[in-house]
C-alpha positions, 0 to 999 in steps of 0.5 A: 767650777767649784761652788761655795755655800755659806751658813751660820749667820743670824742675829746676835747681841753685841759681845756675842759669838757666831760661827760661819761655815763655808763648804765647797762642792769639791776638794780644792787645795787653794786659799780661802777668804772671807769678805763682808759687805755692809749696806751702802759700803764696799765689800771688804776683806776680813780674813784669809787662810792658806793651804798651809793654815797660815791665817791673816786678818783685817785689823778691824777683826784681829783678836776677835775672829778666827779662820780655820779649815778642813781640807778633808771636809772641803770646809772653812769656818769663821769663828766670830767672838766679841761681836760689835754692831759694826760687824753687821754685814753680809759675809761671803766666802771666796776661793780663787775667783768663786764667791758664795751667796753670802750669809747675813750677820746682824749684831744688835741689842 
């Protein structure tokens, strides 16, 4: 079973940027997705990218977040710009039925 490892989270001020990285333990040609879960809230879908690099986004992040991938590097990224306090959450990478351990993003002044 493939394993996923996220990195890149941290503390950033409103309006700032972060780039999250998710690396798979082996090459897989399937879609990737990012989800997030804020304290006390349900996990929600953020973005998805297909094997053909077709990307879709939740309305709450459209125009601010960009998902991309490299099959050669078994890696998917989530570039997050114009961050808002409401983006604060644990961010998870998902591929098929496999989840990563998550990386914390905190947006605060």
